[in-house]
C-alpha positions, 0 to 999 in steps of 0.5 A: 499499500505504501508503494502504491501511494509513493507512485501516485505521489510521483505521478501527481508531482509529475502532472503538477510540473507539466501544468506549471510548465504549460502555464508559465510558457503560455505567459511567456508567449502572451508577454513576448508575442503579444503584449511587450512588443505593443508596449502593453504591460501587466500588473504586479511584478510582471508589469514592473519587470516590463517597465524596468526592462524597457528603461534599461534595455536589459532582457525581460527574463532577468527582471522577472526572475530577480524581482520575484526572488525576495517574494519567494523567500517571504512566500516560503516562510508565510505560505509553505515550501510547496508553494515556494518551489512551485512558484520558483519553478514557474517563474524560472520557466516564464523567465527562460520562455521570454528570453527564448521568445524575445527574438520572435516577431509579434503576431500582431501590432493591432491595438485591439487584437494585442490586448485581447489575445494577449490577455486571454493567453496570459489569463489561461497561463496564470490560471494554470499556475495557480491551480497547480499551487504556484504563482507568477507574481509576488504582489499577492504575498506582499498583500497578505502581509499588508492586510494583517496590518491594514483594514484592506483585503488582499484583493483591494491591496493587489488592485491598488498596486496594479492600478498604480503599476498600470498607470505608470505605463502612461508615463513610460510609454504612452497614455494609449498603452496605459489604457490598452494595458488596462484592457488586457489586465481586465480580460486576463483577470476574467480569464483567470477566473474561468480557468480556476473555476471552469466554464461549468462553475458550481453554485450553491442554492438556498431556498426558503418556501412553504412549498419546500417539499414540492420544490425539492421533489422538482429539483431531484426529478427535473434537474437530477440534483440532490437536495438537503432539507434544513430546519430554520426559525424566522427571527421576526415571526418565530415560526419554523421554516424548511430550508432547501440547500443544493448545489447546481452548475451555472448552466442549470441556474435558469432552470432552477429559478424557473422551477421555484418561480413556477411552484412558489413565486414568493419563495426566498432564493439565494444563489452563490458561487462555489469555487470547488465541489468534492464528495457526495453525489454531485455529478453532471446531469441532464436537465429535464 
């Protein structure tokens, strides 16, 4: 049994390395084939590296690696060894990739196509690296440290850093470049979400209704989803209420709402996003 576990661990490690390599390579392609030749930057350490590389004339890969090193040390202490080594490997692949691709001519110099395709490829690459337990940018680590001493969240601090860095493109390149950089950053941000959560994102559903049994039966028969009945108490009325909880996919949300509207138009319905679902009987089902 121990031998089989070790084999699975090695396969898992190999798969992680493959995904990290693909993700980091895609980021290198996005930078050198689409964004950098068009003076479009990304946020975080990558954006700073692009600006410093432009001003100094030195290869981008050098700064991508060197500027991330201090954050890797911090990440090792704050988050753990696995994260630090995964990030180090991904950053190294990205740095080498940008160096190898630097002589390659850009595929497009269109101010519309470059940020769109560059942002999409960048988002996929970063998303794959994050899914594999690594990172390509040190600003998230700094944000984690800052959030312990400030009232701001990690997301708010990262957004502030990135807006400052993206605005710097206006002074270094042009204000057109700064605006194109914002477009590429927004597209990459959205694609990262899709890469992390998948197109078939899961959603949690909470329903409070006097017709809970009928709605639950309809969900099971027409959506093929299991439901859980919870017993609640209204704080204002003091009356007992039956609460339905279930997990569906994004594609099933419209059908779910139509079922509730059909059986009880006055029902309370809350739908939220879920980043991961494991265990139970949650599988893709056909919608009837």
